[in-house]
N, C-alpha and C positions, 0 to 999 in steps of 0.2 A: 504493500499498499503506499503511496507517496505522501512524505512528509513534507506538511507546507511549515515555510519559514514563521510563520504568525502562530502557530500551534502554541510554542512556548510561551509567547504572549500572553495569548487567551489564557494559557493555564494559568499563570499568573494573576490575571484578573479575576479569575474564578475565586484566587483564595484571598481577596481582596473586597469584592462588592458582592451582594446579594443576587444581582440580577447583572449579565453579559450579554450585550445586544451584538450578535455576530450580520453583519451587513453586506450586501454587496447582489450583483445581478443574478437571477433565477441561473440553474445549471450550474452552478461554479464550485458546489462541493460543501455546502454550509450545513446540509442535513447528514453527510455522511462523518465529516468534521467534532462537528456537535455530538453525536452519538458516539462516536470514538472517544473525547472528552469526556463525557460522561460514565461512559460504562467503566467503572473501576472495580477491584474485589471489595471495596470498602461500602460501596453505596449503589442506590438503584435509582435509574430513571424513569420518567414518565413521558413517552412521545406524542404531542398533540399536534395535528395538521388542521389548519382552521380552514383549508379548501378539503376536507373530508368530510361530509356529511354527518359523520356519526361523531365525529369528534368536537364537531360544532354543536351537536346537540349535547352533548356531555356539558359544555359551557353556556347552557343556557343558565343556570345559577352558579356562575362562575365562582363566588367566593366560597360558598360550600363544597364547592367541588374539589375546587385548589388547595382548600385548608385540610381536606385529608391526607395529603401526599409533604408534610412537614419534612419528612425523614428523607425525602428523595428529591433529584434534581428533575426539575420539569421544563421539558423542552418544548416552546412552542413556535411550528412553524408559521410562516406567511404572516406574522403579527400584524401587518398593517392591515390586514383583511378587518380586523376585529380591536381597531382602537381602543375601544372602551375599556379593552382588558386591562390598560396602563394605571387607570385609578382604580380598577379593584386590586391589583398588585401591591400597592403601596401599602394599605392597612395590613394587607397579609406579610409584607416582608416587616412593618412595624411591630407587630405581635410576634414575629418569630424571624429576628436579625442572625441569618449566618451565613455566610460565604456560599457562594455558588447553586443558590437555591433555583433561579430559574437562568435558562439560556433561549434566549429570543433572536429566533430568525426573522429576516427581513428583505425585502428586494427593493426597499424605499430608503430613503434617506428620511432619518428624525423630522427633519424640517419639513417633508410633506405630511407628516402626520400628526393631524391635530392635538395637541395636550400631551403630546409625550415629554417632552421636555420639564413641564411643570409638573405629572404626575410623579417622577420616579428622580428628578433632581437630587443628586447627592448616593443616591443606591443605585445606579446602572452605569455602568463602562459600555462606549460604544466601538465596535473595531469592524474595521472594514478587510473582506476577504474579495480580494482580486482573483481574476484567472491565472492560472500558472504563469509565474514570471522565468526568466531566462535564468534566474540563479539558482531554479527549483529543478531544471528540466531532468530527467532521469538520462542518463548515458548514451541511449540509444537513439536519442531527438537531437539533431542538430540544430544552431539556433537559424538557419535558413527554414528549415520546416516548420519551426516553432513562430518564427517571423510570419509564414504566410498562413499556416493554420489558425493562430490564435491561440490564446491559452485556454480556453475553456475544457476541462477534463475531458468530455467523453469523444468529442471528436480527436483531439490532440494524441490521446493515447491509444487510438484506434487506427491500425495503419492502412486501412481499405482508404484508397481516393474517393469512390462513389460514396462511402457511407459520409466521409466526411463534409462531401458538398450536401449530400442530401440533409444532415443533420444540421448544419448551418442555414441552409434555405427552408426548414420546417420551424427552427427557430425565429426567424427572422419573419416569417407570416403568423407563426401562433402566439408569439409574445409580444416583440415590437409591433406588429400592425393591429393584433386584436387584442389579448390580454390588458395592456399598458392603457390601450384607448378604453378601455370597461372599467379598470381600477381607479384611472383619474378622471373620467367623464368628458373625453375628448372627443369634441363633436365634428370629427372629420371622415369622408369619405375613405374605403378600404384604398382607392385609387390616389387621392389626396396624400394619404399615409406613405403611400410607396414613392409617390415623386417627392415627397417631403425627403426622406432617405435616401433615395437618390441624388437630391440634390445637396444633402448634408456630405454624402460619400466623394462626390465631385468635388466640391468645397475643402476637404479634408486639409486643415493646414493653411488655410485661409483667413483673413478675417470675416468674423460675423457682423452681418447685418441682415437683421431681420425685414427692413422694407423691402430690399431686394428678394427675399424668399416669398415674402406675403405677395408682393407683385407678382411674382411668381407662378404662385399657387389660386392667386384669385381669393385669398383670405384676408383680413385684417392681421395688422403686425403685434397688436397685443395675443391674438389667438398664436400667431407663430411663436412668439416669447414663452407664453404658457406652457406650449408642447415644449420646447426646447429646454424650460426649466425642470419639466418632468422626466424626459430623458437622462438629464444630468443627475435627478434626483435619483433616478433608477440604475445610476451606474454605468450606463452607456456610450454618454457621450461627456468628451471635457471642454469645456470652455477655458482655454487658458489665459489668465488676464494678464495687462500691461504693467511693467513697472514703469512710475512716472512718478516718483518722489522727486526728480528734479526738473523743477517748474520753471527754471530758465529756458529750457529747450522745448522745440515746438516737436509733442510726441505724439504718435499714435496712443490711441488710448480706447479702441476697441479690442476684445478678447479674438484668439484665435479660436477654432473650433476642429475637434479633432472625433473621430471614434475611436473608441477608447480599446476595441478587440479589433485588431489588422484581420481577422479571419472573417468576420462579419463585414468590414470594409471590404475585401477582396471579393465575396458573395454579392455582394451588393454591386461592385462595378463588373462582375460576372469576368472575375479572373479565375482561369480553370486551374491553372498550375502554376510553382515557382519560376518554370522556365517562361511562362507567359509574362508574369509580372516583370520580368526582366528587361522585355520590349515595350513595358505597357508607360503611357505618358506619368501616370502617376504614383510611380515608383519612387520618387524623390519623397513626397509627400507621405507615402506610407511609410519611408523608412524613419523618416522623423516624429510619426506618430508612433510608431514603434518603440524607439527611443527615448521619448517624453513618457509615453506608460511605463516602460520598465526602470527608468529611475525615479518615476513618481511613486512605484509599489517598494522600493526600497528605501526612499529618503529617509532621514533621521527626523524624530517629531519636530525638532527645533529648526528645520528649515522650510523654506516655502519655496516656489515653482513661481516663475513670471517670465516674460519675453521681454526685449526691450526693442524698441525700432524707433527712430528719429524722422522727420521730413526731410532731415540732412544727409540719411544715408546709414548713420550708424544703425547696425542690426546685431543682435546674435539671439538665438533659437532658444535659450534656455538662462535665466538668470538665478540662481539660488542665490537666498535674501535669509540672513538671521535679522529679526528684530526688522531695522530700516537698514542693515547694512548688507551691501551685496559682496557676497562671499566667492560667489564662482557666477564665470560667464563660460556659456557653452554653446559652440557651433556645432550643428549636426551634419554632417557629408556622407555622402554614399560612396565616393573613392575614397579607396585606401591610400592614395599618395595626394593628400588635399593641399593646397595653397591657402595661405592665411589673407583672407579678402581685406580689401580695406574697409568695407563698412564693419568689419569684426575689432578690427585695429580703431575703427573710432570709437566702438563702444567699450573698448578696454580703457583707451583715455577719458571717456567719459565718468565712467564706474568704476576705476580704479581698484577692481576686485583681485583678492591674493592669488586664486586660483584661474588660470585658462586655459580652455581644452575644445579640443576640434575630435568629437566621436566619430568613428568609421565601425565598419562591419568588422573588418579583419586586419587592421593595420598592426606593427609592430608599436611599442610604446617607446617613444622620443621628441626630444624639445625642438621647437624651430625659434625662428627670430620672435620678439616678444615674448620669449619663456611661454609660448602656447605649447603644450603637450599634446602632441598626434596618441590619442589612445582607442583601442577597441570597445566597445561598449561593455565586455563581460569582464575585461580588466578593469574598466573605470569603475564598476558597481564593484566588485570586489576587492581592490585594491585600494582606489581614491576618493570613495563616496564618504567613506568611515573618516577621511583625514580632513572634510572640509569643516 
């Protein structure tokens, strides 16, 4: 069984908090991980799935039902479908406050579930489980395969190409186009949702402009913004915000948008294989999005990610910031022998970071002019990221 890097941190939180929420997109392995964490020789666990009508019926009187399991770890799956449970858990926890009493699994950000933060403030820790990242890959899977297939466990760990294609197609149709629309009350037709997703895929790595999307889809800009916010809250897209502390510069202040899983991106773009990706015009944006996501999943808690771009041409793909101090500027290149661009040099001069990197797929590690280190993605995550 694949061991996730976040597993030890979740175990630590289960010893500290009465409730731990494991959040992330569907089919990412939350249920498997939760059961693995809860199943110990010393304790028993109860598993409830809100999507299962039998389990939903058990929770008709949730306080009475859950109070019978004080000595067990209770796992509640798809908790966002029954947000009223959060207010019930508060008195249950306060009456019998022990660590690891509840493991809550959800595929929506707490910000999207009304009342969550207020109900369990101080009693719950939130952890995000992302798709499998580059540092967790089993030995038989190469980086290129991971980049093309994405990190969802079921398609990634199945070597059948046809299965991978069918799984991702079904995931897009069932979850992205139907379930999310139902869950968040999106009143868009399936064809409009498909067009919306296609537009995001073709805009991957570009600046986000809701007005352009709205005009193309024939809907209002607030509708587009609302749906994009839901997709971000469902851990499917990322809006990378610009860094603009320096008010003296004329800066780009619109976020960049990425589809977080490159397997979904490539399926939406109808890219059939890694060989096909090599000749596709979207390969550069795909690689950039892949690197952004892999770094995010390994980022220390005290660092935040931004990008930087000025009207004058200074630009870098990632700025790693601690507090208000830019610590590292990163340019992402597909070439394994990249040159340092003038725009990146201008960015270094503007932000004066301690660390400067150009991340590539497979280059050796070496420094070039302006103390910029050329390094491949895996070495950066395993060797450099902890130094920043």
